[in-house]
mmCIF file as Biopython writes it, N, C-alpha, C and O atoms, coordinates in Angstrom:
data_model
#
loop_
_atom_site.group_PDB
_atom_site.id
_atom_site.type_symbol
_atom_site.label_atom_id
_atom_site.label_alt_id
_atom_site.label_comp_id
_atom_site.label_asym_id
_atom_site.label_entity_id
_atom_site.label_seq_id
_atom_site.pdbx_PDB_ins_code
_atom_site.Cartn_x
_atom_site.Cartn_y
_atom_site.Cartn_z
_atom_site.occupancy
_atom_site.B_iso_or_equiv
_atom_site.auth_seq_id
_atom_site.auth_asym_id
_atom_site.pdbx_PDB_model_num
ATOM 1   N N  . UNK A ? 1  ? 11.726  72.264 21.965 1.0 0.0 1  A 1 
ATOM 2   C CA . UNK A ? 1  ? 13.165  72.160 21.975 1.0 0.0 1  A 1 
ATOM 3   C C  . UNK A ? 1  ? 13.859  71.948 23.183 1.0 0.0 1  A 1 
ATOM 4   O O  . UNK A ? 1  ? 15.013  71.522 23.215 1.0 0.0 1  A 1 
ATOM 5   N N  . UNK A ? 2  ? 13.113  72.265 24.291 1.0 0.0 2  A 1 
ATOM 6   C CA . UNK A ? 2  ? 13.597  72.019 25.664 1.0 0.0 2  A 1 
ATOM 7   C C  . UNK A ? 2  ? 14.245  73.307 26.138 1.0 0.0 2  A 1 
ATOM 8   O O  . UNK A ? 2  ? 14.863  73.278 27.202 1.0 0.0 2  A 1 
ATOM 9   N N  . UNK A ? 3  ? 14.160  74.429 25.449 1.0 0.0 3  A 1 
ATOM 10  C CA . UNK A ? 3  ? 14.637  75.693 25.952 1.0 0.0 3  A 1 
ATOM 11  C C  . UNK A ? 3  ? 13.561  76.507 26.599 1.0 0.0 3  A 1 
ATOM 12  O O  . UNK A ? 3  ? 12.377  76.349 26.302 1.0 0.0 3  A 1 
ATOM 13  N N  . UNK A ? 4  ? 13.992  77.415 27.525 1.0 0.0 4  A 1 
ATOM 14  C CA . UNK A ? 4  ? 12.982  78.220 28.094 1.0 0.0 4  A 1 
ATOM 15  C C  . UNK A ? 4  ? 12.331  79.101 27.195 1.0 0.0 4  A 1 
ATOM 16  O O  . UNK A ? 4  ? 13.031  79.568 26.296 1.0 0.0 4  A 1 
ATOM 17  N N  . UNK A ? 5  ? 11.049  79.449 27.254 1.0 0.0 5  A 1 
ATOM 18  C CA . UNK A ? 5  ? 10.297  80.274 26.368 1.0 0.0 5  A 1 
ATOM 19  C C  . UNK A ? 5  ? 9.205   81.126 26.890 1.0 0.0 5  A 1 
ATOM 20  O O  . UNK A ? 5  ? 8.381   80.684 27.691 1.0 0.0 5  A 1 
ATOM 21  N N  . UNK A ? 6  ? 9.189   82.277 26.471 1.0 0.0 6  A 1 
ATOM 22  C CA . UNK A ? 6  ? 8.031   83.217 26.981 1.0 0.0 6  A 1 
ATOM 23  C C  . UNK A ? 6  ? 7.387   83.610 25.699 1.0 0.0 6  A 1 
ATOM 24  O O  . UNK A ? 6  ? 8.024   83.940 24.699 1.0 0.0 6  A 1 
ATOM 25  N N  . UNK A ? 7  ? 6.034   83.555 25.783 1.0 0.0 7  A 1 
ATOM 26  C CA . UNK A ? 7  ? 4.986   84.068 24.689 1.0 0.0 7  A 1 
ATOM 27  C C  . UNK A ? 7  ? 4.341   85.123 25.267 1.0 0.0 7  A 1 
ATOM 28  O O  . UNK A ? 7  ? 3.926   85.044 26.424 1.0 0.0 7  A 1 
ATOM 29  N N  . UNK A ? 8  ? 4.203   86.137 24.575 1.0 0.0 8  A 1 
ATOM 30  C CA . UNK A ? 8  ? 3.359   87.608 24.866 1.0 0.0 8  A 1 
ATOM 31  C C  . UNK A ? 8  ? 2.278   87.618 24.086 1.0 0.0 8  A 1 
ATOM 32  O O  . UNK A ? 8  ? 2.393   87.340 22.893 1.0 0.0 8  A 1 
ATOM 33  N N  . UNK A ? 9  ? 1.063   87.940 24.639 1.0 0.0 9  A 1 
ATOM 34  C CA . UNK A ? 9  ? -0.170  88.193 24.028 1.0 0.0 9  A 1 
ATOM 35  C C  . UNK A ? 9  ? -0.905  89.353 24.687 1.0 0.0 9  A 1 
ATOM 36  O O  . UNK A ? 9  ? -1.564  89.190 25.714 1.0 0.0 9  A 1 
ATOM 37  N N  . UNK A ? 10 ? -0.786  90.448 24.115 1.0 0.0 10 A 1 
ATOM 38  C CA . UNK A ? 10 ? -1.389  91.760 24.779 1.0 0.0 10 A 1 
ATOM 39  C C  . UNK A ? 10 ? -0.934  91.853 26.084 1.0 0.0 10 A 1 
ATOM 40  O O  . UNK A ? 10 ? 0.288   91.875 26.227 1.0 0.0 10 A 1 
ATOM 41  N N  . UNK A ? 11 ? -1.823  91.927 27.333 1.0 0.0 11 A 1 
ATOM 42  C CA . UNK A ? 11 ? -1.319  92.030 28.543 1.0 0.0 11 A 1 
ATOM 43  C C  . UNK A ? 11 ? -1.386  90.806 29.236 1.0 0.0 11 A 1 
ATOM 44  O O  . UNK A ? 11 ? -1.780  90.782 30.402 1.0 0.0 11 A 1 
ATOM 45  N N  . UNK A ? 12 ? -0.974  89.586 28.519 1.0 0.0 12 A 1 
ATOM 46  C CA . UNK A ? 12 ? -0.977  88.244 29.114 1.0 0.0 12 A 1 
ATOM 47  C C  . UNK A ? 12 ? 0.361   87.704 28.634 1.0 0.0 12 A 1 
ATOM 48  O O  . UNK A ? 12 ? 0.872   88.075 27.578 1.0 0.0 12 A 1 
ATOM 49  N N  . UNK A ? 13 ? 0.981   86.689 29.567 1.0 0.0 13 A 1 
ATOM 50  C CA . UNK A ? 13 ? 2.120   86.072 29.115 1.0 0.0 13 A 1 
ATOM 51  C C  . UNK A ? 13 ? 1.991   84.592 29.596 1.0 0.0 13 A 1 
ATOM 52  O O  . UNK A ? 13 ? 1.408   84.224 30.616 1.0 0.0 13 A 1 
ATOM 53  N N  . UNK A ? 14 ? 2.612   83.836 28.721 1.0 0.0 14 A 1 
ATOM 54  C CA . UNK A ? 14 ? 2.789   82.441 28.967 1.0 0.0 14 A 1 
ATOM 55  C C  . UNK A ? 14 ? 4.350   82.063 29.086 1.0 0.0 14 A 1 
ATOM 56  O O  . UNK A ? 14 ? 5.136   82.313 28.172 1.0 0.0 14 A 1 
ATOM 57  N N  . UNK A ? 15 ? 4.706   81.486 30.201 1.0 0.0 15 A 1 
ATOM 58  C CA . UNK A ? 15 ? 6.122   81.231 30.567 1.0 0.0 15 A 1 
ATOM 59  C C  . UNK A ? 15 ? 6.231   79.698 30.745 1.0 0.0 15 A 1 
ATOM 60  O O  . UNK A ? 15 ? 5.542   79.164 31.614 1.0 0.0 15 A 1 
ATOM 61  N N  . UNK A ? 16 ? 7.079   78.940 29.951 1.0 0.0 16 A 1 
ATOM 62  C CA . UNK A ? 16 ? 7.165   77.604 29.962 1.0 0.0 16 A 1 
ATOM 63  C C  . UNK A ? 16 ? 8.202   77.167 30.993 1.0 0.0 16 A 1 
ATOM 64  O O  . UNK A ? 16 ? 9.201   77.857 31.193 1.0 0.0 16 A 1 
ATOM 65  N N  . UNK A ? 17 ? 7.972   76.010 31.658 1.0 0.0 17 A 1 
ATOM 66  C CA . UNK A ? 17 ? 8.973   75.750 32.634 1.0 0.0 17 A 1 
ATOM 67  C C  . UNK A ? 17 ? 9.342   74.213 32.295 1.0 0.0 17 A 1 
ATOM 68  O O  . UNK A ? 17 ? 8.561   73.552 31.610 1.0 0.0 17 A 1 
ATOM 69  N N  . UNK A ? 18 ? 10.408  73.717 32.728 1.0 0.0 18 A 1 
ATOM 70  C CA . UNK A ? 18 ? 10.666  72.384 32.300 1.0 0.0 18 A 1 
ATOM 71  C C  . UNK A ? 18 ? 9.887   71.316 33.048 1.0 0.0 18 A 1 
ATOM 72  O O  . UNK A ? 18 ? 9.477   71.539 34.187 1.0 0.0 18 A 1 
ATOM 73  N N  . UNK A ? 19 ? 9.656   70.066 32.382 1.0 0.0 19 A 1 
ATOM 74  C CA . UNK A ? 19 ? 8.745   69.111 32.963 1.0 0.0 19 A 1 
ATOM 75  C C  . UNK A ? 19 ? 9.277   68.565 34.333 1.0 0.0 19 A 1 
ATOM 76  O O  . UNK A ? 19 ? 8.516   68.323 35.270 1.0 0.0 19 A 1 
ATOM 77  N N  . UNK A ? 20 ? 10.568  68.396 34.384 1.0 0.0 20 A 1 
ATOM 78  C CA . UNK A ? 20 ? 11.281  67.732 35.607 1.0 0.0 20 A 1 
ATOM 79  C C  . UNK A ? 20 ? 12.496  68.583 35.927 1.0 0.0 20 A 1 
ATOM 80  O O  . UNK A ? 20 ? 13.567  68.170 35.485 1.0 0.0 20 A 1 
ATOM 81  N N  . UNK A ? 21 ? 12.493  69.599 36.560 1.0 0.0 21 A 1 
ATOM 82  C CA . UNK A ? 21 ? 13.585  70.369 36.824 1.0 0.0 21 A 1 
ATOM 83  C C  . UNK A ? 21 ? 14.529  69.559 37.873 1.0 0.0 21 A 1 
ATOM 84  O O  . UNK A ? 21 ? 15.707  69.917 37.858 1.0 0.0 21 A 1 
ATOM 85  N N  . UNK A ? 22 ? 14.265  68.756 38.576 1.0 0.0 22 A 1 
ATOM 86  C CA . UNK A ? 22 ? 15.197  68.032 39.578 1.0 0.0 22 A 1 
ATOM 87  C C  . UNK A ? 22 ? 15.935  67.043 38.627 1.0 0.0 22 A 1 
ATOM 88  O O  . UNK A ? 22 ? 17.157  66.927 38.721 1.0 0.0 22 A 1 
ATOM 89  N N  . UNK A ? 23 ? 15.183  66.288 37.663 1.0 0.0 23 A 1 
ATOM 90  C CA . UNK A ? 23 ? 16.059  65.489 36.801 1.0 0.0 23 A 1 
ATOM 91  C C  . UNK A ? 23 ? 16.965  66.306 35.931 1.0 0.0 23 A 1 
ATOM 92  O O  . UNK A ? 23 ? 18.115  65.922 35.719 1.0 0.0 23 A 1 
ATOM 93  N N  . UNK A ? 24 ? 16.455  67.519 35.372 1.0 0.0 24 A 1 
ATOM 94  C CA . UNK A ? 24 ? 17.294  68.153 34.655 1.0 0.0 24 A 1 
ATOM 95  C C  . UNK A ? 24 ? 18.528  68.979 35.366 1.0 0.0 24 A 1 
ATOM 96  O O  . UNK A ? 24 ? 19.412  69.407 34.623 1.0 0.0 24 A 1 
ATOM 97  N N  . UNK A ? 25 ? 18.607  69.192 36.639 1.0 0.0 25 A 1 
ATOM 98  C CA . UNK A ? 25 ? 19.685  69.532 37.421 1.0 0.0 25 A 1 
ATOM 99  C C  . UNK A ? 25 ? 20.650  68.504 37.499 1.0 0.0 25 A 1 
ATOM 100 O O  . UNK A ? 25 ? 21.843  68.802 37.460 1.0 0.0 25 A 1 
ATOM 101 N N  . UNK A ? 26 ? 20.242  67.210 37.616 1.0 0.0 26 A 1 
ATOM 102 C CA . UNK A ? 26 ? 21.113  66.050 37.678 1.0 0.0 26 A 1 
ATOM 103 C C  . UNK A ? 26 ? 21.852  65.795 36.379 1.0 0.0 26 A 1 
ATOM 104 O O  . UNK A ? 26 ? 23.046  65.495 36.388 1.0 0.0 26 A 1 
ATOM 105 N N  . UNK A ? 27 ? 21.186  65.907 35.323 1.0 0.0 27 A 1 
ATOM 106 C CA . UNK A ? 27 ? 21.670  65.561 33.859 1.0 0.0 27 A 1 
ATOM 107 C C  . UNK A ? 27 ? 22.212  66.713 33.296 1.0 0.0 27 A 1 
ATOM 108 O O  . UNK A ? 27 ? 23.166  66.528 32.540 1.0 0.0 27 A 1 
ATOM 109 N N  . UNK A ? 28 ? 21.844  67.840 33.476 1.0 0.0 28 A 1 
ATOM 110 C CA . UNK A ? 28 ? 22.381  69.013 32.702 1.0 0.0 28 A 1 
ATOM 111 C C  . UNK A ? 28 ? 22.350  70.235 33.704 1.0 0.0 28 A 1 
ATOM 112 O O  . UNK A ? 28 ? 21.441  71.049 33.538 1.0 0.0 28 A 1 
ATOM 113 N N  . UNK A ? 29 ? 23.192  70.431 34.656 1.0 0.0 29 A 1 
ATOM 114 C CA . UNK A ? 29 ? 23.209  71.619 35.545 1.0 0.0 29 A 1 
ATOM 115 C C  . UNK A ? 29 ? 23.115  72.899 34.697 1.0 0.0 29 A 1 
ATOM 116 O O  . UNK A ? 29 ? 22.212  73.681 34.996 1.0 0.0 29 A 1 
ATOM 117 N N  . UNK A ? 30 ? 23.916  73.206 33.698 1.0 0.0 30 A 1 
ATOM 118 C CA . UNK A ? 30 ? 24.108  74.454 33.051 1.0 0.0 30 A 1 
ATOM 119 C C  . UNK A ? 30 ? 22.651  74.750 32.387 1.0 0.0 30 A 1 
ATOM 120 O O  . UNK A ? 30 ? 22.233  75.905 32.468 1.0 0.0 30 A 1 
ATOM 121 N N  . UNK A ? 31 ? 21.862  73.771 31.740 1.0 0.0 31 A 1 
ATOM 122 C CA . UNK A ? 31 ? 20.605  74.033 31.288 1.0 0.0 31 A 1 
ATOM 123 C C  . UNK A ? 31 ? 19.659  74.324 32.069 1.0 0.0 31 A 1 
ATOM 124 O O  . UNK A ? 31 ? 18.819  75.158 31.732 1.0 0.0 31 A 1 
ATOM 125 N N  . UNK A ? 32 ? 19.613  73.704 33.241 1.0 0.0 32 A 1 
ATOM 126 C CA . UNK A ? 32 ? 18.804  73.914 34.592 1.0 0.0 32 A 1 
ATOM 127 C C  . UNK A ? 32 ? 19.076  75.243 35.032 1.0 0.0 32 A 1 
ATOM 128 O O  . UNK A ? 32 ? 18.098  75.940 35.301 1.0 0.0 32 A 1 
ATOM 129 N N  . UNK A ? 33 ? 20.134  75.692 35.146 1.0 0.0 33 A 1 
ATOM 130 C CA . UNK A ? 33 ? 20.594  77.091 35.409 1.0 0.0 33 A 1 
ATOM 131 C C  . UNK A ? 33 ? 20.048  78.114 34.427 1.0 0.0 33 A 1 
ATOM 132 O O  . UNK A ? 33 ? 19.613  79.166 34.897 1.0 0.0 33 A 1 
ATOM 133 N N  . UNK A ? 34 ? 20.026  77.932 33.191 1.0 0.0 34 A 1 
ATOM 134 C CA . UNK A ? 34 ? 19.486  78.663 32.048 1.0 0.0 34 A 1 
ATOM 135 C C  . UNK A ? 34 ? 18.004  78.789 32.380 1.0 0.0 34 A 1 
ATOM 136 O O  . UNK A ? 34 ? 17.497  79.904 32.500 1.0 0.0 34 A 1 
ATOM 137 N N  . UNK A ? 35 ? 17.327  77.714 32.526 1.0 0.0 35 A 1 
ATOM 138 C CA . UNK A ? 35 ? 16.033  77.731 32.758 1.0 0.0 35 A 1 
ATOM 139 C C  . UNK A ? 35 ? 15.721  78.582 34.156 1.0 0.0 35 A 1 
ATOM 140 O O  . UNK A ? 35 ? 14.829  79.430 34.148 1.0 0.0 35 A 1 
ATOM 141 N N  . UNK A ? 36 ? 16.322  78.375 35.082 1.0 0.0 36 A 1 
ATOM 142 C CA . UNK A ? 36 ? 15.941  79.263 36.381 1.0 0.0 36 A 1 
ATOM 143 C C  . UNK A ? 36 ? 16.128  80.633 35.990 1.0 0.0 36 A 1 
ATOM 144 O O  . UNK A ? 36 ? 15.144  81.369 36.067 1.0 0.0 36 A 1 
ATOM 145 N N  . UNK A ? 37 ? 17.312  81.143 35.549 1.0 0.0 37 A 1 
ATOM 146 C CA . UNK A ? 37 ? 17.398  82.646 35.073 1.0 0.0 37 A 1 
ATOM 147 C C  . UNK A ? 37 ? 16.369  83.005 34.218 1.0 0.0 37 A 1 
ATOM 148 O O  . UNK A ? 37 ? 15.791  84.069 34.439 1.0 0.0 37 A 1 
ATOM 149 N N  . UNK A ? 38 ? 15.999  82.246 33.191 1.0 0.0 38 A 1 
ATOM 150 C CA . UNK A ? 38 ? 15.006  82.725 32.139 1.0 0.0 38 A 1 
ATOM 151 C C  . UNK A ? 38 ? 13.494  82.769 32.863 1.0 0.0 38 A 1 
ATOM 152 O O  . UNK A ? 38 ? 12.734  83.706 32.623 1.0 0.0 38 A 1 
ATOM 153 N N  . UNK A ? 39 ? 13.177  81.843 33.631 1.0 0.0 39 A 1 
ATOM 154 C CA . UNK A ? 39 ? 12.023  81.837 34.332 1.0 0.0 39 A 1 
ATOM 155 C C  . UNK A ? 39 ? 11.909  83.012 35.342 1.0 0.0 39 A 1 
ATOM 156 O O  . UNK A ? 39 ? 10.893  83.704 35.397 1.0 0.0 39 A 1 
ATOM 157 N N  . UNK A ? 40 ? 12.882  83.190 36.060 1.0 0.0 40 A 1 
ATOM 158 C CA . UNK A ? 40 ? 12.842  84.274 37.031 1.0 0.0 40 A 1 
ATOM 159 C C  . UNK A ? 40 ? 12.836  85.763 36.326 1.0 0.0 40 A 1 
ATOM 160 O O  . UNK A ? 40 ? 12.187  86.713 36.763 1.0 0.0 40 A 1 
ATOM 161 N N  . UNK A ? 41 ? 13.560  85.790 35.320 1.0 0.0 41 A 1 
ATOM 162 C CA . UNK A ? 41 ? 13.537  87.133 34.544 1.0 0.0 41 A 1 
ATOM 163 C C  . UNK A ? 41 ? 12.039  87.265 34.031 1.0 0.0 41 A 1 
ATOM 164 O O  . UNK A ? 41 ? 11.501  88.357 34.209 1.0 0.0 41 A 1 
ATOM 165 N N  . UNK A ? 42 ? 11.395  86.364 33.480 1.0 0.0 42 A 1 
ATOM 166 C CA . UNK A ? 42 ? 10.079  86.352 33.020 1.0 0.0 42 A 1 
ATOM 167 C C  . UNK A ? 42 ? 9.090   86.769 34.107 1.0 0.0 42 A 1 
ATOM 168 O O  . UNK A ? 42 ? 8.381   87.757 33.919 1.0 0.0 42 A 1 
ATOM 169 N N  . UNK A ? 43 ? 9.014   86.096 35.178 1.0 0.0 43 A 1 
ATOM 170 C CA . UNK A ? 43 ? 8.201   86.241 36.260 1.0 0.0 43 A 1 
ATOM 171 C C  . UNK A ? 43 ? 8.445   87.744 36.798 1.0 0.0 43 A 1 
ATOM 172 O O  . UNK A ? 43 ? 7.505   88.488 37.079 1.0 0.0 43 A 1 
ATOM 173 N N  . UNK A ? 44 ? 9.761   88.102 36.910 1.0 0.0 44 A 1 
ATOM 174 C CA . UNK A ? 44 ? 10.039  89.478 37.534 1.0 0.0 44 A 1 
ATOM 175 C C  . UNK A ? 44 ? 9.508   90.508 36.548 1.0 0.0 44 A 1 
ATOM 176 O O  . UNK A ? 44 ? 8.881   91.449 37.033 1.0 0.0 44 A 1 
ATOM 177 N N  . UNK A ? 45 ? 9.673   90.459 35.246 1.0 0.0 45 A 1 
ATOM 178 C CA . UNK A ? 45 ? 9.080   91.400 34.429 1.0 0.0 45 A 1 
ATOM 179 C C  . UNK A ? 45 ? 7.649   91.512 34.348 1.0 0.0 45 A 1 
ATOM 180 O O  . UNK A ? 45 ? 7.086   92.589 34.155 1.0 0.0 45 A 1 
ATOM 181 N N  . UNK A ? 46 ? 6.974   90.268 34.513 1.0 0.0 46 A 1 
ATOM 182 C CA . UNK A ? 46 ? 5.503   90.272 34.471 1.0 0.0 46 A 1 
ATOM 183 C C  . UNK A ? 46 ? 4.976   90.800 35.757 1.0 0.0 46 A 1 
ATOM 184 O O  . UNK A ? 46 ? 4.014   91.567 35.802 1.0 0.0 46 A 1 
ATOM 185 N N  . UNK A ? 47 ? 5.655   90.355 36.850 1.0 0.0 47 A 1 
ATOM 186 C CA . UNK A ? 47 ? 5.203   91.089 38.238 1.0 0.0 47 A 1 
ATOM 187 C C  . UNK A ? 47 ? 5.294   92.521 38.134 1.0 0.0 47 A 1 
ATOM 188 O O  . UNK A ? 47 ? 4.385   93.249 38.533 1.0 0.0 47 A 1 
ATOM 189 N N  . UNK A ? 48 ? 6.430   92.987 37.577 1.0 0.0 48 A 1 
ATOM 190 C CA . UNK A ? 48 ? 6.589   94.425 37.544 1.0 0.0 48 A 1 
ATOM 191 C C  . UNK A ? 48 ? 5.565   95.078 36.691 1.0 0.0 48 A 1 
ATOM 192 O O  . UNK A ? 48 ? 5.343   96.253 36.984 1.0 0.0 48 A 1 
ATOM 193 N N  . UNK A ? 49 ? 4.879   94.572 35.684 1.0 0.0 49 A 1 
ATOM 194 C CA . UNK A ? 49 ? 3.915   95.009 34.766 1.0 0.0 49 A 1 
ATOM 195 C C  . UNK A ? 49 ? 2.461   94.808 35.448 1.0 0.0 49 A 1 
ATOM 196 O O  . UNK A ? 49 ? 1.416   95.100 34.867 1.0 0.0 49 A 1 
ATOM 197 N N  . UNK A ? 50 ? 2.527   94.263 36.775 1.0 0.0 50 A 1 
ATOM 198 C CA . UNK A ? 50 ? 1.261   94.057 37.376 1.0 0.0 50 A 1 
ATOM 199 C C  . UNK A ? 50 ? 0.520   92.724 37.064 1.0 0.0 50 A 1 
ATOM 200 O O  . UNK A ? 50 ? -0.638  92.498 37.418 1.0 0.0 50 A 1 
ATOM 201 N N  . UNK A ? 51 ? 1.168   92.017 36.489 1.0 0.0 51 A 1 
ATOM 202 C CA . UNK A ? 51 ? 0.557   90.621 36.224 1.0 0.0 51 A 1 
ATOM 203 C C  . UNK A ? 51 ? 0.742   89.642 37.221 1.0 0.0 51 A 1 
ATOM 204 O O  . UNK A ? 51 ? 1.662   89.815 38.020 1.0 0.0 51 A 1 
ATOM 205 N N  . UNK A ? 52 ? -0.034  88.560 37.321 1.0 0.0 52 A 1 
ATOM 206 C CA . UNK A ? 52 ? 0.151   87.423 38.325 1.0 0.0 52 A 1 
ATOM 207 C C  . UNK A ? 52 ? -0.006  86.164 37.732 1.0 0.0 52 A 1 
ATOM 208 O O  . UNK A ? 52 ? -0.688  86.058 36.713 1.0 0.0 52 A 1 
ATOM 209 N N  . UNK A ? 53 ? 0.616   85.067 38.313 1.0 0.0 53 A 1 
ATOM 210 C CA . UNK A ? 53 ? 0.282   83.826 37.601 1.0 0.0 53 A 1 
ATOM 211 C C  . UNK A ? 53 ? -0.998  83.408 38.056 1.0 0.0 53 A 1 
ATOM 212 O O  . UNK A ? 53 ? -1.273  83.412 39.256 1.0 0.0 53 A 1 
ATOM 213 N N  . UNK A ? 54 ? -1.859  83.020 37.108 1.0 0.0 54 A 1 
ATOM 214 C CA . UNK A ? 54 ? -3.179  82.569 37.521 1.0 0.0 54 A 1 
ATOM 215 C C  . UNK A ? 54 ? -3.554  81.266 37.096 1.0 0.0 54 A 1 
ATOM 216 O O  . UNK A ? 54 ? -4.668  80.839 37.402 1.0 0.0 54 A 1 
ATOM 217 N N  . UNK A ? 55 ? -2.655  80.492 36.341 1.0 0.0 55 A 1 
ATOM 218 C CA . UNK A ? 55 ? -2.986  79.051 35.970 1.0 0.0 55 A 1 
ATOM 219 C C  . UNK A ? 55 ? -1.645  78.486 35.380 1.0 0.0 55 A 1 
ATOM 220 O O  . UNK A ? 55 ? -0.667  79.204 35.172 1.0 0.0 55 A 1 
ATOM 221 N N  . UNK A ? 56 ? -1.678  77.266 35.152 1.0 0.0 56 A 1 
ATOM 222 C CA . UNK A ? 56 ? -0.711  76.378 34.635 1.0 0.0 56 A 1 
ATOM 223 C C  . UNK A ? 56 ? -1.208  75.364 33.759 1.0 0.0 56 A 1 
ATOM 224 O O  . UNK A ? 56 ? -2.129  74.676 34.199 1.0 0.0 56 A 1 
ATOM 225 N N  . UNK A ? 57 ? -0.752  75.113 32.517 1.0 0.0 57 A 1 
ATOM 226 C CA . UNK A ? 57 ? -1.246  74.267 31.651 1.0 0.0 57 A 1 
ATOM 227 C C  . UNK A ? 57 ? -0.642  72.752 32.023 1.0 0.0 57 A 1 
ATOM 228 O O  . UNK A ? 57 ? 0.327   72.674 32.778 1.0 0.0 57 A 1 
ATOM 229 N N  . UNK A ? 58 ? -1.138  71.788 31.570 1.0 0.0 58 A 1 
ATOM 230 C CA . UNK A ? 58 ? -0.596  70.358 31.735 1.0 0.0 58 A 1 
ATOM 231 C C  . UNK A ? 58 ? 0.876   70.164 30.976 1.0 0.0 58 A 1 
ATOM 232 O O  . UNK A ? 58 ? 1.656   69.261 31.281 1.0 0.0 58 A 1 
ATOM 233 N N  . UNK A ? 59 ? 1.088   70.985 30.116 1.0 0.0 59 A 1 
ATOM 234 C CA . UNK A ? 59 ? 2.308   70.901 29.199 1.0 0.0 59 A 1 
ATOM 235 C C  . UNK A ? 59 ? 3.320   71.692 29.730 1.0 0.0 59 A 1 
ATOM 236 O O  . UNK A ? 59 ? 4.353   71.747 29.062 1.0 0.0 59 A 1 
ATOM 237 N N  . UNK A ? 60 ? 3.266   72.410 30.921 1.0 0.0 60 A 1 
ATOM 238 C CA . UNK A ? 60 ? 4.346   73.253 31.479 1.0 0.0 60 A 1 
ATOM 239 C C  . UNK A ? 60 ? 4.356   74.572 31.241 1.0 0.0 60 A 1 
ATOM 240 O O  . UNK A ? 60 ? 5.451   75.123 31.133 1.0 0.0 60 A 1 
ATOM 241 N N  . UNK A ? 61 ? 3.271   75.257 31.124 1.0 0.0 61 A 1 
ATOM 242 C CA . UNK A ? 61 ? 3.121   76.700 30.738 1.0 0.0 61 A 1 
ATOM 243 C C  . UNK A ? 61 ? 2.430   77.436 31.700 1.0 0.0 61 A 1 
ATOM 244 O O  . UNK A ? 61 ? 1.249   77.173 31.927 1.0 0.0 61 A 1 
ATOM 245 N N  . UNK A ? 62 ? 3.125   78.489 32.405 1.0 0.0 62 A 1 
ATOM 246 C CA . UNK A ? 62 ? 2.344   79.224 33.376 1.0 0.0 62 A 1 
ATOM 247 C C  . UNK A ? 62 ? 1.577   80.465 32.692 1.0 0.0 62 A 1 
ATOM 248 O O  . UNK A ? 62 ? 2.199   81.098 31.839 1.0 0.0 62 A 1 
ATOM 249 N N  . UNK A ? 63 ? 0.492   80.781 32.959 1.0 0.0 63 A 1 
ATOM 250 C CA . UNK A ? 63 ? -0.149  81.838 32.473 1.0 0.0 63 A 1 
ATOM 251 C C  . UNK A ? 63 ? -0.223  82.999 33.512 1.0 0.0 63 A 1 
ATOM 252 O O  . UNK A ? 63 ? -0.581  82.849 34.680 1.0 0.0 63 A 1 
ATOM 253 N N  . UNK A ? 64 ? 0.133   84.088 32.982 1.0 0.0 64 A 1 
ATOM 254 C CA . UNK A ? 64 ? 0.320   85.325 33.821 1.0 0.0 64 A 1 
ATOM 255 C C  . UNK A ? 64 ? -0.546  86.386 33.188 1.0 0.0 64 A 1 
ATOM 256 O O  . UNK A ? 64 ? -0.355  86.809 32.048 1.0 0.0 64 A 1 
ATOM 257 N N  . UNK A ? 65 ? -1.548  86.807 34.026 1.0 0.0 65 A 1 
ATOM 258 C CA . UNK A ? 65 ? -2.550  87.789 33.503 1.0 0.0 65 A 1 
ATOM 259 C C  . UNK A ? 65 ? -2.607  88.968 34.545 1.0 0.0 65 A 1 
ATOM 260 O O  . UNK A ? 65 ? -2.001  88.878 35.613 1.0 0.0 65 A 1 
ATOM 261 N N  . UNK A ? 66 ? -3.363  90.094 34.204 1.0 0.0 66 A 1 
ATOM 262 C CA . UNK A ? 66 ? -3.481  91.313 35.008 1.0 0.0 66 A 1 
ATOM 263 C C  . UNK A ? 66 ? -4.318  90.787 36.129 1.0 0.0 66 A 1 
ATOM 264 O O  . UNK A ? 66 ? -5.265  90.005 36.039 1.0 0.0 66 A 1 
ATOM 265 N N  . UNK A ? 67 ? -3.739  91.430 37.364 1.0 0.0 67 A 1 
ATOM 266 C CA . UNK A ? 67 ? -4.297  91.202 38.549 1.0 0.0 67 A 1 
ATOM 267 C C  . UNK A ? 67 ? -5.735  91.551 38.537 1.0 0.0 67 A 1 
ATOM 268 O O  . UNK A ? 67 ? -6.063  92.589 37.963 1.0 0.0 67 A 1 
ATOM 269 N N  . UNK A ? 68 ? -6.652  90.793 39.114 1.0 0.0 68 A 1 
ATOM 270 C CA . UNK A ? 68 ? -7.960  91.199 39.329 1.0 0.0 68 A 1 
ATOM 271 C C  . UNK A ? 68 ? -8.220  91.962 40.684 1.0 0.0 68 A 1 
ATOM 272 O O  . UNK A ? 68 ? -7.616  91.701 41.724 1.0 0.0 68 A 1 
ATOM 273 N N  . UNK A ? 69 ? -9.133  92.879 40.561 1.0 0.0 69 A 1 
ATOM 274 C CA . UNK A ? 69 ? -9.341  93.644 41.838 1.0 0.0 69 A 1 
ATOM 275 C C  . UNK A ? 69 ? -10.444 92.959 42.599 1.0 0.0 69 A 1 
ATOM 276 O O  . UNK A ? 69 ? -11.379 92.510 41.936 1.0 0.0 69 A 1 
ATOM 277 N N  . UNK A ? 70 ? -10.455 92.829 43.850 1.0 0.0 70 A 1 
ATOM 278 C CA . UNK A ? 70 ? -11.716 92.286 44.688 1.0 0.0 70 A 1 
ATOM 279 C C  . UNK A ? 70 ? -12.843 93.067 44.693 1.0 0.0 70 A 1 
ATOM 280 O O  . UNK A ? 70 ? -13.842 92.705 45.316 1.0 0.0 70 A 1 
#
């Protein structure tokens, strides 16, 4: 539907981002701002829980998982 989304799965998160944020900023600045705030909140919460961004899907989802220790 084009809205920001966060999917939770145990200690893993999936955070959707817009396909083209630059175009969205031009066409709908309010929606672009909503995306920015939602993605920021999702990442801040995940980082606070010790997760890190580990991959991104081709359709615009960041995968956030538990940090691995070296």
